[in-house]
N, C-alpha and C positions, 0 to 999 in steps of 0.2 A: 583538485587534489586527486592523486592516484588512490583508488580504493584499496590497493594492496599494501600501501605504506602505513607505518606506524605514525599516528598523529601526535605531534610534539608541541608542547608549550615551552617557551624560554622565559624564565623569570629573571629580572635584572637586565633586560635586553639592551638598554641604552648604556650600560656600564662597560668597562674594559673587558671583563670576563664574559659578559653576555654577548658582546660583539664577537669575541673569539668563538663562542658557540655557533653564532650565525654563520661564520665563515666555515667552520668544520661541518656544518649541516647543509650547506649550499650544494644542491645537486646530489644529495646522499641517496644511495639506492634503496635504503630501507626506511629512513626517517624523513618526515616532511613537517616543517614548522607551519603550524596553522594558527597559533595564538602567541602573542608576546605580552609580557607584563613589565611594568616599571613603576616609578614613583608617581604619586598623585599629580605632580606638576606636568608630567608627560602624557598622562591619560587623556584620551579623546583626540589625540593627534595621530596621523600616520607616522610610522616609525621613522621614515626619511625626514619628515618635518620635525619630529621630536629631537632628532640628532643635530639640528641647526639652531643657533641662537638668533636673537633679533637682528644681528648684523649680517647674518648669513654664514657665519663661521661654522664649519662642520666639527662635530665632536666625535666623528668616526676615527678610530685610532689604528685600525688594522691596515696592513699594506694591501691586502686583497680588497676589492671593491665590495660595497654593500649590494647584495643581489636585489634586483628590481622587485622580485616577488616579496622579499622580506621588507623592503622599504615601503611597500604599499599596505602592509598589515596595520590595522588599528591598534594602538597601544592601550592596554587596559591597566587600571590601577591594581597592582599586584596584591595589595592588601585586601581587596575585595573580590579577587578572582575565584572562580570555582574550577573544578576539574572536568566540567561538562565538555564533551566533544574532544577530549584528548586521551591518549593511551599512555603517555610518558611525559614527565616534566624534567627538564634540565634547569637547575637552579643556580644562579650566579649572583646571589644577593649577599649583603653583609651578614655576619654571624648573628647579630641581634635580631635582624629581620628573619633570618633562616630559622631561628629557634621557634618562631611563631608560625611562619608560613608553611614550612616544609611538612610538618605533621598533618596539617589540614589537607594538603594534597595527598599525602601518603595514606590517608584513610581510604582513598579511592584508587589511586594509581601509583606506580613506581616513581620515585624522585631520585635523580642522580645529581649530586651537588658538588660545588667547589668550596663550600663554606666549612668552617671548622666546628660549627655549633653542635653537631651530633657525633663527631668523630670518636669521642671518648666514652660513649654509652656502651655498656657491656654487650648488648644485643645488636649493635650496629657495626657491620664490617666496614673497614677502610680499604677499598679494593685497589689493587695495583696489578695490572694484567701480567699473567704468568708467575707472579710472585706469590700471591694468595688468591688469585682468581684463575681457575683452570689449572691449578697446581695439583700434584698428586696427593692423595690421602688426606691426612689431617691438616696439611698446609693449605688446602682449598677451603676458604671461609664462606663459600657460597651458601652452605647449609644454614648459616646464621640468618639468612633472609627468612627461612621458614620459622625459626625461633622468634624472630622479631614480629612477624605477622601474628603468630599465635598469642604471644604475650600481650600485644597491644590491640589486637582485634582489628587490624588494618587489612584491607584488600591489597594495598600497595606496600611500599617499604621505602626506607631512606638508606642510600648508600653514598656517603661522601667520599671523594677522592682525598689523597693525602696532601699535605702542604707541598708546594712545588719544590722546596729544598729537600724534603724527605725523598721525593720521587727518584731522582737520579742515584742517590746513595743507596736506597733500599733495593733498587733494581740490580745494582752492581754487587751488593753484599749477598744477595740471595744465592747465586751459584757458588760463591765462596763459602758461605755458611753450610750449604749442603755438602760440599766437598771436604771441608777442613774443620768444621765446628767452630764458628765464630765465638770469641770470648769478649773482646773489647774493641771499641771503635772510637777514634778521635777524628774530628772533622773540622776544617775551617772553610767557610763558604765565601765566595766573592760573587754577590748576587746582582743580577741586572735590575735596572731601575723599573722596567716594566712589571716586575713582580710586586711593586708597591701600588700599582694602579695610580690613583690621584692622591695618595696619602701624604700627610705632612712629612717633612724631613728629607724629601728627595726633590725639592725644587731645584731649578737649574743652577742657581748660585751655590746651593749646598753641595751638589754632586760633581760639578766641573772641577777638575784638578784636585780631586779629593777622594777619600774613602771614609764612609760613615761606619763607625765600628759597632753599631748597635741597631737591631731591628726588634721592635717590641714583640715579645712572646714567641719569637721565631725559634729560639734555641730549645725552649721547653717543648714546643710542638714536635720538632725533629726528634728529640730524645724519646718522647713518649710514643710517637707514632711508629718509629722504626721498630721498637720492641713489639708493638701490637701487630704490625704487618708481618713481621717475621715469626710471630707466635704460631701456636698450633691450636686447633679446636680442642676444647676440653669440656665435655658435657654440653651445656647450652651457652658457653662463652668461649673466650680465647685466653689461653695461658700465655702471657707475654714471653717472648724469647729471653732466656736468662743471660743476657749480655749487658755489658757496660757501654753506655753511649754518652759521649760528651762532645759538645761542639761550640764553636764561635761563629756567629753569622754576621757578615758585613755587607754593606751596599757599595757598589763600585760604578764607575762611569761607563757602563756597557748597556746597550739598549735591551737586548734579549739574549738569553742563555746564561744559566748559572754555572759557574766554575766551582769545583769543590776539591780540596786536598784531603784525602782520606788515609788514615793510618789504622791498621787493624791487626789483632793477634788471634791465633787459632789454637785449638786443642790438639790438632793433628798436623804432622809434618806434610809439606808439599813442595812443589817446585814452581818456578815462574812459568815454565811451559805448561804445567798442569793447570795453573790459575788462568792463563790465557785461554787454554782450550775450554775450560769450564765456562768462562764468560762468553766466548764466541758461540758455544753450543746452546746457550741458555734460551729456554722458551721455544724450542723447535716444535714441540707438539702443539703448543698454543698457536704459533704462527701458521702451522699446517691447516688450521681451520679456515684460513683465507678470508679473515674479516676485513671489511673495506678500509678501515683506518690503520690497520696493522702495518708496520714497516717490514722490509725484507729480513732484518735482524734487529733484535732488541738491544744488543751491546756490540759495539765495534771496538776492537783493541788495536791501537796504532803503535808502531815501533819508532816513529819519528820522535826524538826527545823534545822537540819544540811544539808538539801537539798533545792534547787538543787545545784549540783556541776557540772562543765563542764565535768570532767572526767567520772562521773557516769551518766549524764543525757543528754549530747549533742546528743547522737545517738537514743534517744527515737523516735519511729515512723520512723525509718531509717533516722533520722536527720530532720524530717519534723514536729515534735511535739514540741511546746514551753512548757517548764516545769516551773511551778510556785511553790514557797514555801514561808514560813515565812509571810503568809498573816495576817496582823494585822490592827487594826484601827489606823488612823492618825488624830491628833487633832490640829495641828499647822498651817494648810494652810487655815483655814476658811471654808466657805461653810456649807451646812447642815450636811455633813458627809465626812469622809475621809478614805482612805486605803493606806497601804504601803506593798510592797512585793518585792521579788527577783525572777528574771527569768533567765533561760538559753535558748538560741536560737542558733541553729547550723548555723554559719555565712556562711559556704560554701555550705550548702545544701538548706534549706528553705530560707536562706538569700541571695542566689545567684543562681547558675545554676539550681539546681533541682526545686527550687521555680519557676523559669522562665519556665521550662518544664511543670510544673503543670498549669501555666497560658496558655501555648500553648495547653494543653489537653482540658482545659475548652473552649477556643476559637474555637477549632476544633469541640467540641460538639455543639456549638452554630452556626456553619457555617461561622465563620469569618476566619477560616483557611480551605482551601480545595484544 
C-alpha cells in the first residue's frame, strides 16, 4: 500500500453497491482499499472466491472487471469488524445493518454510506456535490459534520448519500431554485432495474415487457430528501426547503440510468434561455477543484427533442453528468413561472458509489478525512 494514500474499508463488498465502490476505487489516486467486509457466510474467503458459488458462477455484476488486488483481499465478517488500520469507511450495506454498523465505525473514522438508515437524523447531512457540499453560504451543509461529532462524541462521522432517484432531480433543481425560487415539484420516474439490486419485484419475468408502478418507500424518500438537500443550515440543523414535492416512482425494463419527468413552478419569472444557462453553469466552482471523480460538467442540456435517453446518455461524464432535455415552459402549477423537462441520471455511478467517492474526495480536500 502507498503510505500517502487514505486507507479505506468497504463494507458490503460482495453486494451490488459494494462492487460499484470497488470499481470506483480501483486505481484511485488518493484512496486505497485495504479491508473488505461482508456477511458471515463470505467471511474467511478471499473476495474473488466469495464472489463465486459452488458451481463457479460469478456474482460480480459490474461491466468493469474485479481488480486483482481487490480479489485477493480477505473478507471479514462486517458485524465483527473494527476500524483498526483504516482512515475511511465506504458502507454499502442494507439499512437495518447500517443502523447498527455505521455508528460503531463512526466513533473512530468517517463513514460515507449509500444506505438510508441515517439520512433523516437532524445532525446528519445528506451530501450531494455542489448542491449542498461545497455550495456557497448556508447551502453548504459541511458544518453539520462538526455538530454531529460534538453531539455524539465521535472522532468520525456518518454522511449518507441521497436515494439514487433523488440525485438527478436535486442536482437539476438546485440551479433553478437559486435562479427563480422553486415552489412546487411534480416528478414521475422510470427507474432502471439495477437500482433494485437483487430485491424482489424485479425478477426477469416481472420486468420484461412491463412497467412496475410501485417501488416500496421510494416516493417518501425522494420527497423528504429533496427538501433536506435543498434546505439551508439553521443553527445546528437544516431547515428544509419550503417547497412542495410529489412524485410517482416506477420500475422499467432498463438496465442502468434513471429517467425522470420533472414539472416545477417558481416564484420569479424567467426564460428558457436563462434556465438552460443556469443549468449548464451549475457547479463550476466545485468542478474547478479538480477532484478525481468529478465530471467536466454536472448538468448537460440537450436541444434534441428525442434526448435524453438512458442508453445514449447515462454514461455522460463517465456516469457523473446529469443530462437534461425537452426543456419547456409549464403553465398549470401556478406560481410566477414554470418549467418541465426530462432528465437521465446514472443511478449506480453519480447516484450511488462513485458519487459517494466524490463526496469523500471533497471531504479529504477540506480536511474532514485524513
